[in-house]
N, C-alpha and C positions, 0 to 999 in steps of 0.2 A: 503493497499499501504504500503511493507516493508521499509525502511532506506535501502538507496542506498549506505553507504560508513559506515553504521556502525557509526556513531556522528551524523543523523539529523532525526528530528523527523520525524514522520511521518506527514500525513496532519490533522488539527485540528480538525472537527467533526466527528467522525465518530459515528458507532452506540453504544447507552447507555447500551443494554441490551449485544453488546459485553466485555463491560467494566464488568458488574454483573455477568456475565457467567465466566468471568474469575477469579475474584476476592473473587468467591465462592468456586470455586473448590479448591486455595488457601485456604480458611475457615475452610474447611473442613480436611484440609490434614497437614496443615500446623502449627506439632506439634514442639516443642522446644525453644520456647522462642524468644525474638525481633531479639538477632544477626542471628539466623537462619532463622526466615522472612524474612529478607534483602537476605538472601541468594537465600532462594527461590524466590522472586520477581525480581533477579538477573536473574536467572535461566529460570526464563517464558516469559520478557521481556524486556531483552536483546540480551539472548543465542536465547531461540527460537523464541518468539514473533517477535523480530526485531525492536521493537517498537521506540526506542532509542537506543544511541550508550553508550561505557562504563564510557566515562570524564561525558556527563548529566547526568545519573545514581549516579555516587559516590559524584556531585554535590548536586544532589534531597538528599542523604544522608548524604552531609557535612550538608545544608540547618533542615534537620529535629532533626538531633542531638544539633542546636543549639537552638531551639527552646525547651523552657518546651511543656511536652506532649510525649505521646508514641509515639516512632519513627518511628518503623514500620508502624503502622497507617498510620500518617502522612506521610510519603511516598507514599502509597499506595493514598490516601488521594491526594496527589500533580499527579500520575501517571494518576487517573481519571480524574483531572482536565487538565491533555495534554490532553489527548485523546479524552473527548468528554464534555469538558466544567464542569460548574458549578452541571452538572445533572449526568456527569459524575466521578465526585468529589462523589456526596453521591451514586451512586450506586458500587463504590471500598469499599464505609465506609460498607452499609448494607452487602453487600457479604461476603466480609472478617472478620465482627463481626460481623455475624446474629447467626450462627453452635454456636457459646461455650457459647454464649446470652442464647441461648435455654435452651441448656442443663444446665448453670448454672442457670436458672429460675427452672427448672423443678427439683433440683436438693437441690435447696430453699425449693419449697413444698413439696418434699417430706421428707425433714427433717422436716420441720415442723408439717407436717400430722402427720408421723410413730416413727421421729426420738427419740421419750420412746421404740421402738420395735424394734431400729436397737442397735447390739451390744455395748455396751460402749467402747469397747477395739477399735471398726473400727474409733469411731469420732478422741479416744484417738490416734489413728494412721495418722489419716489426718494431727493433729495439730501436732503428731513431724515429718513428713516430709517435713513441712512445715518452722523446723527449719534448715534441711540440706539445700534446697530449696535456703533458703536466705542466709547461710553460701556459698552457691556459688557462689552466686550474689554479696556477698560482697567481698570475694575474686576473682575472673573475673574480677571486676568493680576497684578493687584497684589496682591491676597490671597493670591496661592501664589508672586510671585515676587520679595518685597518686604515678608518677616516681620516685619524690624525696624530699628531704627534707622540705621545703614549703608546698608542698599540701601533703604529709601522717602528717604534721604537724596541718594544717586545717581539715584535716577529724579528726582528735584525737580529736583539739578541739569540734570543732562540735557535736560529740558523746557525750563529755563529759557534755557538754551546754544541749541538749536535753534528756537528761539524765537522770539531776538536777533539771533542770525545763520542764518539759511535758505540753506537750500540744501546739497547732499548730502556736500561735502567738513568742512559741519560735524557730520553724521552719523555721516561715520567715526571724525570721532576723536573724537567723544561716546561711540561703542563702547572704540575703541583704549584711551584714558584710563580708563573704567571697567573693562576689562580688567583693566590692570595696578592699578588699587584692591583689585578681588577678590581680585586672587590675592598681594597685600600685607592686606588685612584682614580677607579672610571663611576663616573657617574652616571645611570640611567631614568629616563622617564617613568613614571608611574605606567601601570598598566591600565591600557583605556577598558574602556566596556566591552562586554563578552557575553556568551552563554553560558552556563552550565556544560562539561564533557558529559557527553550523553552516553555512557558509557559505567552499566554499574560494578566496581568494584571495589568492592570493602576494605576497607582501610588495613583491618588484620590479613588480609591475600597478600593486599600490599604490602603489605613489610616483612612478610612472610618472603614472599618473591624476590626484595630487595636484600635481606638477608640472606637467600640461596645465593642470589647475584655476590654479594660480598664476601660468602666463604668460600665459593668456587675460586673466586679470581685469589683469594691468601692460600687455601688452603694445595691447591691444581698445584702450583710450585713446589709444593713440601712431600705431594704424592707423588710427583714426576720424581723426584729425586729419592725419597724413600722405598719405593718398586721400579725400579728400572726398567724403562720397556717400551718398545719406540711408538706406539697407540698409544699412551697417556700422557708421554712426551707432544706428538703432534698436536692431543687435548689442551694439553695444558698453553705449546704457542699463541695456538689457533684461538683458541676461548678468550686469552689476554688479549690480542690482537684485535680483535671483537669488542673488548672494552671499553678500551682507551683509545680510541677513534672518535676525534671531531673533527666537524668540519667537510663530511662526504667519503665519497668509496676511495678518491683518490689518496688520500689523508694514509689510508690502511698502507700503501705502496711499503714507506721507510720501516715501519712495526714487520711488516710480513717480509721482508727483504732481511729485516736483523734477524729474522727469528729463523730462515731456514739456509739464506746461503752461505754464509760462513761455517756454520757446521757441515755441510757438503752434502743439505738432504737432496739440494737442488741446483745445479750449475746456475751463476748469472746470468749467462749467455738465455740458455732456456727461461730464464725466471721474469727477461725482459722480453725476449718474446712472446711469450704467453699474455704478459699484461699488454702489449700491442694488440694482442688478438683479443682480448678482454672489449675491446672498447667496438670493436666489429661486431659485437653482437649485442640483442635485446637486452632491457631485464639490465637490475641490479648489478653492480662494477664488484661488488662484495664477492659474489661467485667465482671471481680472479682464485679463490679459495679451493674452488675444485681442480681447479687446471693444477694446482700445486701439489695437492696432496694426490692425485694420480697419476703426476710427474715424480714421483719422490724416488731418489735411488732407496731409498730402504721400505721395509714392507711397515706397515701395509701403503701399497700404491693401486692404481690401474683405479677402479671403480668402486674398490672398498675405502680407498685412499680418500678419491672424491668425496665421497660421502662422509665420512670422518672429519675431513677438514672444518664443509661444508657447514657441519652441523653445528662445530663446535664455534665458527667464526660469528653465526648471526643467533647461540645459544640465549647468551647477553642480551640482542638483541627484544627475546620474547620473555624476556625476565623484566630487563628495567618499561619495558612500555607497560603490563600489567601493575607493574610494582608502583612508575612515580603517579600513575592516574590519579589515585585517593587525594594523591597529596600537592598536585599541581596546582590546585587554588591558592597554596600559600606560597610555593616557588615563587611563581608569576608575578607574584606580587610585592615579593622580598628586593631591594634595590642593590642588598649585599650579594644575591643570589645572581642575580644579573649582572651586575658587576665582574663578577668572579667569571660567567660564562663568557663575557666581555673577553676578559685577559686571556683565556684558554682558544678562544675563536684565534685575535694573533696571533698567540706561540704557532697555532696548528699552521699558519699561514707560514712560519719562522721554516716548522719542519718541514713543510713541504719544500719549502724554497732550499732548503738543503738536500733534501732527498732529488730535488729537480739536480743537482751539481752530480751528488753521487749518491746513488748508482750511476744515475740515468742517464747524465752525458757524459761521465769521465768513461761508462762502456759502450758509448752507442757515439759518439761523433771522435771519429779520428782522423780524418782528412780534408778537404775543404768541401768536396764535395758530400760529404755526409752532414756539412751542415749546411751546404746549399739545398736537400731535400728535406730538411726536417725547418731548415726557413720556409718552404712551399709548401709544406704539411700547416706548419703553422699559422700562414695567411690563410692556406683555402677555411682552416676551424672556425677562425676567428673574426674576418673579411667576408671572406665570400660563404660564409658561414655553410658549406657542402656537408652531406651528412658524414658521420665519422666513419658510417662501416666502409664509406668509399674512399676515405682518404688513407686509411688504413689497407686497400687492395692497392689504391697506386702505389704506395709508400713500397710495399713488399714488394709491386714487380719495379718501382724503381732503382729499391737496391738490389734488384734480379741484374738488371740494365747496368748500372754503375758497374755494377761486377765485374762484369765481361770490355769493361773499358780502359785502358791503359793509362787511370789515372796517376 
């Protein structure tokens, strides 16, 4: 039953298959990254289906941008939860995530089985297109998240620290310091008028979800050390990456690179080739985790590794979305919480800027022709607004062509 006034949620329990099919269609067609995904969601669920109104949708987006993790996927989870309960939440995630996850696992298996017979230039082209994609993300996020001198300074200092002190612990420390600085220095405007979120999760259940989230974040590293095993180590690494990412899917790049490349789980060339390929598929960028799990040099790998890493990287989002909903009203009105988030978002830009330099730039740009191809890809994405999948394919072919020239 559609909303009658444009702002009221439709009755709570609806068929789970309805949610799954709606998100499956979006998972097959939603190219363009998280900002584009939010536009697709608005068109589908606010304008076309009228499941709820503009102000409710805007508040769902605000909540998910406040949380760490992939904002567009989390908005999808919240929509599924509002429509059909926790089963709908799961159905929304599966529908939106499955197409790109399957495509990236197949690409990883192809790369593992026949990587040596693929033209080397194509893999180089996939690494080069990653330079353009990350540069575009840094530019766009920098303009929106670092609009003044304090936040630009936080971003610059964060980039320097992460470059000079590589590793996941430095990134976590930078985020924590930025939150404290933001809380102390950054002033935010009070929250405007809004409607209560139309999702029934009581505070006791929300507190339980948040407790489980925090417990797993704290205990998984200890468990991985106490009971050495590759599966538990993978769950720990990917759960931690999914828990600490602010600012969208691109920011997961440095966390995952630090988790899987230095210890030899995935080599850096395959990592960047997979990241480039992830731009060519619809759906959330976090499905890059499925590629990494399938491409592992350790067991589990293949389909089992891809599924394990995919679930581990998205599990924090399930717990956070359901856990934060009952407490969102208080958080959205707290200037201290908003200031801390502003500081973290500025540090996110710095962390991504550091990743643009190392490993993305240092691994892909070795000669003037590489730089020229990366610049052409950046212009195609930012100014010509070409579809990302088309730019990825063109760069792969361009890298192959450059490998045939005596440059």
